N, C-alpha and C positions, 0 to 999 in steps of 0.2 A: 504493500500500500504506500509505503514511503516513497519508493521509486516511481510509482504511478503519479503520486502527488507532485513530485519534483518535475516530472515530464509535463504535467498539466500546468504547473506554475511557469515553466519555461515557455510553453505555448502561449500563455496569457501575456507574458512579458514581450514576446515577439509580436503578438497582435497589437499591444499598446504601442510598441515602437513603430510598427507599420502605420498605425493610425496617425501617430504624430508626424511621420514623414509625409504621409498623404496630405495632412493639414498644411504643412510647410509648403509643399509643392503647389497646392491650390492657392495659398496666399501669395506666393511668388508669381503665379500665373495671373492672378487678379491684379497685382501691382504692375506687371508688365503690360497688361491690357489697358490699364488706366494711363500709364505713361505714354502709350501709343496715341492717345487722344488728348493729351495735354501739351500745351505750349511750354517748352522748357524754361523760358525766361520768366514769364508772368505766372505760370501755374494755371492759367485759364484753359478752357477747352480750346482745341484747335479747329481748323476749317473742316477736317474730316468728320469730327464729332458734330459740328454745327450742321453740316449737310444732312447727317442722319436724323438729328433732332428736328430739324425743320420739316423733313418729310413726315416723321411720326406725328409731330404736333399739328401739322396741317391736315393729316388724315383724321385726327381727333377733333378738328376745329368745328365741324358741323354739330358736334355734341356739346362742345365747351363754349361756343359763341365766337366772338372775334379773336383775332390774334394780331399782336403788334410786334414790329421789329424796329429796333433802334440801331443805327449805324453811327459810330462816333469816330472822329478823327482829331488827333492832337494838333492844335493850331501852331504853325511856325515850327514844326518839329525839326525840320532840316536846319534851321537857324540854331537850335539848341545843340545839335550834333556838331555843326561847324564851329560854334563858338566855344563849347565846353568839352567836346569829345563824346565818343560813343558810350563811354561808361556813364556819363551824365544822362545821355539819352536813355540808356537802359534803366536808370534810376527813375526817370520820369514815367516810362512805360509801366514799370512795376507799381508805381504809385497810382496811376490811373487804373490799372488792373485791380488793385486793392480796393479802390472806391467802387468799382463795378461789382466785385465779389461781395462787398458789404450791402450793395443794393439788391442783390439777388434774393427773391422770395421763393417759396416752395413752388416748383414747377417751372421757374424761370431758368434760362441758360445764358451764361456770359461766355463769350469766346473772343479770341484774337484772330481777326481775319488775316493779318499779316502786317508787317511794318508798324505804323502808328495807328492802325485802324482796328476798331473793336465792334462787336455786335452784342446786343442784349435782346433775347427773345422773350416775349411776355404773353404767354397763352392766356386767353380770356380777357385781355385788356383791349378796350376800345380806344378811339383816337384821343379823347380828352384825357383819359387816364394815362395813356402812353406819353402824351406831351407833358403831363404833370410829373411823371416819373423821370422823363428826360431832363426836365428843368431841375429836379432835385440833384440828379447826377452832375449836371453842368455846374450848378452852384457849389457842390461839394468839391469837385475838382478844382475850381477857381479859388476855393478857400485855403487850399494846401499851399504852403510855401516851401520852396526847395532851395537849399544852400548848395550852389554849384560853383565850384572853384572860388569859394569865398563870397560869391554874390548871392543875394536873396532874390530868388526868381519865382514869379507866378506863372502857372500854366493854365491854359484854357482849352476847351474842346468845342467843336461844332458837332451838332447832332441832327441827323435826318430821321424822320419817323414815317413808317408806312404801316398800313393796316390791311389785313385780310378779312373779308374778300374785296373791299372797296378799291384797294390799290394793286391787287394782284392775288391770284389764287394758287400759285405755285412758287417754289423757292426762288427761282430765277427772277420772276416778275416782281416779287416782293422785295428782293435785294436791290433790284434795279430801281424801283420806286424810291426806296429809302436812300440809295446812293444819289439819285437825282435831287432829292430834298437836301441831302448833305452838301451837294455841289452849290445849291442856292444859298445855304447857310454860310459857306465859305465866301461866295461871291458878294454877299450883302453885309460883310463886316466881321464874320467869325464870332466865336463865343456866343452862340445862339442856337436855338432849337427851331427847326422848320419841319412842319408836317407836310407830307405829300398831298397834293390836291388831285382828287380823282377827276378824270375827264380825258381830254385830248392828250395822247402820249407824247405829242410834239411840244407840249407846253410844260413848263416847270413852275413849281411853287415859289413864291417870294414871301419872306418873313415880314410880318407887320407886328411890332412889339405891342403888347397890351400893358395895362397898368400893373398886372400881376407878374410881369416878367416873362410870361409865356408868349406864344405866338399863334397867330391864325394865318392860314394860307390864302393867298389870292393868286390868280393865274396871270402869268405874263407870257407873251409869245417867245418861243425858242429859248436858246441859251445866250 
């Protein structure tokens, strides 16, 4: 009986060790899978993950209502790199990413499109709510001060907002509408939010500031 008990104990030890090894392997596999969809600099999700999320969120959109997309671009980012160096530019990008991460709510997705451009996906959010969220992000980014090479520097972002289904019903159309709104924000002074204006695709929205600091869109011909 003693020998049988020893064999049984040995088998149980081996089973425990095997279970522990499987757990480690699964954890490492999950970490590698997560790293594959994360931007290494900012820690936000990358374009690959964003594309998947948009497809899934838009498929659920008929049940959840509207879906809004915010595209953000850091104003005068090239000047930051040229004046202070790429390390300072990385500091600015990680700071903006941290602001976006703090703004994420359950179901939202924050991602880095590339360079100094970011995206925030807001399932269930309509135009007014999306513009309000965008204004909050814009103000929070502007409130942060950066010490770059001994200088106290403020950073701003321009934000374009698009809403499904009014501005597009597929990822490409929605991103295009938000990017067009972002273009208008850049062209009309930067450090502002512009919402896409549904209608003629050859027209672009222009920002009209309101007393609350938000914007409303009007149509102007062409770019």
